[in-house]
N, C-alpha and C positions, 0 to 999 in steps of 0.2 A: 940681936936679942930674940929669943924664942917667944912666940906668942903665949900668953897665959891660957891655961886650960881651966875652964869654969864649968860647974855642973849646970846642965840645961834645965834642971828641976828648980834652980834658984831664980825666983822672979827678978832679983837684983841683977843677975847675970844676963837675963833676957833684956832688961832695960838698958844695960850697958852696951850690949851687942846692937840693939836697935839704934842707940845714939851714935855708935861708931859708924853704922851703915849710913845714917843721915849725913854724916860728915864726909862721906865718900870712901870710907874704909872697907876692909874685907874681913868677913867673919866666916869661919867654918862651922857648918851646922849639920847635925845628924838628920838623915831621912831614913825611911824604912828600906831604901834601896842601898845607897852608899852615902858617905859624907859628902856634902856639897860645899863649894866655896861661894858664899853669898856676897852679892853686891847689889846696890840700887839699880834696878833694871831701867830706870828712866834717866840715868845719868851717864852720858857718854864718857865722861872722865873716869867714873868709877868702873865702867865696863872695860875701858882701856887699861886701867890698873890691874883688873882681874886677868885680862889676856897676858899682860906682862908678867904677872906673878906665876902663871901657869906655863908661860912660854907656848901659848896655844895659837895655832894657825887662825888668822882672823877670818878665813872663809868658812870656818866651822861654826855654825850658829849655836846659840845658847837657848836654854829652856827658861821661860819665865814661870816662877813658882808662885802660886796664889793660894788663898784659903779655900776657894771653891768656885762654883760657876758664877756667883754674884760678882766677884772681882774679875773673873776671866772675861765676862761679857763686855767689860769696858775696853778690853784689849784685842779680842778676836771675834770673828763672825762665826757663830755656831750654826751648822746645818742640823736638820732633825736627827740624822744619824749620829752626829757628834754629841748632841744632847743626850741621846739614849746611852751612849758609851760613858759619858760623864756621870749620868745618873746611876749607872750600874757599878762603876769602878772608882769613882772619886769619893773621898780621898783614897789614893792608892797608886800603884806603880804603872800608871798609864799616862803617856804624853800624847796630846793631840796637836797636829800641825794644821793651822787654820788661817784663813786670810786675816790680815790685820784690819782693825777698824780704821775708819778714815782719820780719827783723832787719837789713834793709839799712842800712848805716851812712852812706850818702850823705845829705848835708844836704837837707831838704825844700825849702829855698830853691833849690837847684840843679835840682830837679825841677819848679819852678813850680807846686807844688800838685797835680801829677798822681800817679797810682798807678803810673806807668811810669817806666822809666829808660832813657835813651839811652846805649849803651855801645859802645866799639870798642877794638881793639888796634892802635895805629899801627905802621907798618913801619919808621919811621926809627930807626936804631940809637941816636941821641942821646936820642930820646923814650923808647925802651925802657930805656936805661941810667938815665935820670932816674927813671922810674916804679919800676924795680927798687931803686934807691938809696933812694928815698923810702919804699918798702915798702907802698904802697897806691894807691888810685885818685886820679887827678888830673882835675879838670874843666879843660878847655882850649879855650874858644872862640877864634876867630881873634883874633890879637894886634893889634887895631886899634880905633880908636874905633867904637862901634856904628853900623852902617849904611854904613860907609865901605868902601873897597877893601881886600880881604884882603891880608896881607903874605906874600910868597913869598921874601923875603930878610931877613936880620937888620937891614939898614939901613932897611928899610921900618918895622920895629917901632920902631927908635930914633926915627925921624922922627915917628911917630904917638903913641907911648905912652912914649917914653924917660924922661920926667920923672915918670911916675906909677907905675913899677914898680921892682922891686929889682935885676933881673939879666936879661940876654939871653944865651942860649946860641946860638952861631953854628954852624949845621950846613950852611951853604952854601945854594944855591938849592933850592927844593922841586922834587922830581922830577915830581909829578903836577900841582900848580898850581891845582887847584880842590878845594873841600871834599869830604868823603866822601859817598858815596851813603847815604841813610838808608832803611831798611826797617822798617816796623811790621807789626802783625798784627791783623786783625779775626777772632778765632777762629782758624781754620786758613787764612784768606785773607791772603796777603802783600800789603802796601800799599807803594807807592813814595811815601814822604813827602818825599824830596828827591833830585833828580837830582844826580849827583856824579861823582867820580873813578873809579868802577867802572861800566862800561857796563851798561845795562839787559839787553842780550842775554846777557851772561855770567851775570847773576843768573837770568834766566828759563830758562836751560838747566837750572837746578836746581829752580826754583819753579814753572815754568809761567808763564802771563801774570800780570803784576802789575796790581793794581787801584789806583785813585786814592782818596785819603782823602775823607771827607765834608767838604765845604768849611765846614760850620757847626761842625765839631768843634773842641775846643781845640787850640792849636798844640802838637802832641805832639813836634815836632822843631825844632831850630835851622834857620834858613834858610827858614822858611815865611812870614815877613813879605812883604807885597807889594813894599815898597821895601827894598832891601838891596844891599850891595856897591857903593854908589853913589859915583862921583867928584863933584867940585864942578861940572864942566862938564856941560851937557845932552848926553844921548846920543840919536842918531838911528840907528835900526837898519835893516838891509837896504838900505844906501845903495850906489849905484854910483859915486858921486863926492862929494867934499866940497863944501859950499856956502861962501859967504863967511864967514870967521871960524871955520871948523871945521878941526880936524885929521882925518886919515883913517886909520882902523885897518883895514888890508886883510887879505885871506886869499887864498891861491892866487897866481895869476899877475899880480895888479895891479901896474902900473908907477908908480902915482901915490900909493902909500901912504906916510904919514909913518912908520908902523911896520907890519910885516906879521907877523901871528900865525904863519903858516907859508907861505912861498913855494911849497913843494911840496904844499900842501893836506893836510898831516898833522895830523889832529885831536888826536893826543897832544901834538905839539909846540905846537899852538895853545892847548891847555888850560894847558900849563906856562907859556906866555908871557902869558896873558890879563891877569892882575892887574898884573904888572910893567909891561906896555905901557900899560894904562889909567892907571897912576900917572905914567908918563913923559909921556904926552900931556896929562894933567890939570895937570901942573906948568908947562906952557907958557901963554902968554897967549892962550887960545882960549875962545870962547864956547860951543863945542860940539865933540863928537867924533862923526863919522860912522863907522859900522861896516859893513863889507861883509857880505853874506849868508854865514851859516855853515851847512853841511849839518846837518840835524836828525836825525842818526843817530849811533850810538855815543857817544863823548864829546862830539859836537856837541850832544846834548840838554842836557848839563850846561852847556856854554858858552852856549847860547841862553837857558837858564834864568837864569843869572847876568846876562846882558846885559839881558834883559827886566825883571828886578827892579831893575837899576841904572838903567834908563830910566824906571821907574814914578814917579808922584808920591810924595814922601817920606811915609813913615808917621809918625804923631804918637805919641810914646811916652806 
């Protein structure tokens, strides 16, 4: 049976969702980035059920979603720089990877065996209301089968996971449209673990230049698998025109695009449309999707990161 879809603006729906979460169930909730599949972060059984529903590799850690720094400080140890970032960008599309507190209640399974915890405060009012009603942290990876295209509308969740979860809260289309930017720390050195919905330039205005993580280190953040966010159709990047059997995902002034991420060349609009348009093109009878070049600046970094991972050979779980 497909999960019911309820309006996230209905207080009764929020109460029902919180009750379901307390019982160990799974709820899809909107955030400003993408829809997340929420579970009680402190329950190993609930986290295991989430992994099973997504078919997610258990070495890929989860993000604990909180209302703000007050809730986060019970879970993770904040450095002065981490506090500055949280003050500047929370609630919003920024995840911080920090050492777990000694009594951190988040399930070890959610942390994939690491001594760190990924934590963020989402900006969407429905997500905030649900976390508040639940009364604690919720892990909430993208609400889609693992490795697939992330959902930016409630209907996307229903199509991919509707028969595996308990409830879907509908909060409308996601405003940002790509996952959060993830920042970790090597001592006092900030690391860009995942490009996302908060542009590098905004973060570097506070931190200075961001460094890259050690490629040999454990996957400290979601979204670090080589293959991720992938449609069924093959992707061909930096294309000027489609080849036979391909749909064309354009950007800017293209006149031949089947879908155009932003006719005006607006990277914020392109990010918001990315996953929805990939889904629409993938639903057609096409062997591949050709994608126009995207400027690698601002949110274009996150868009290109998602496209490169979607075009990569599939990871084996």
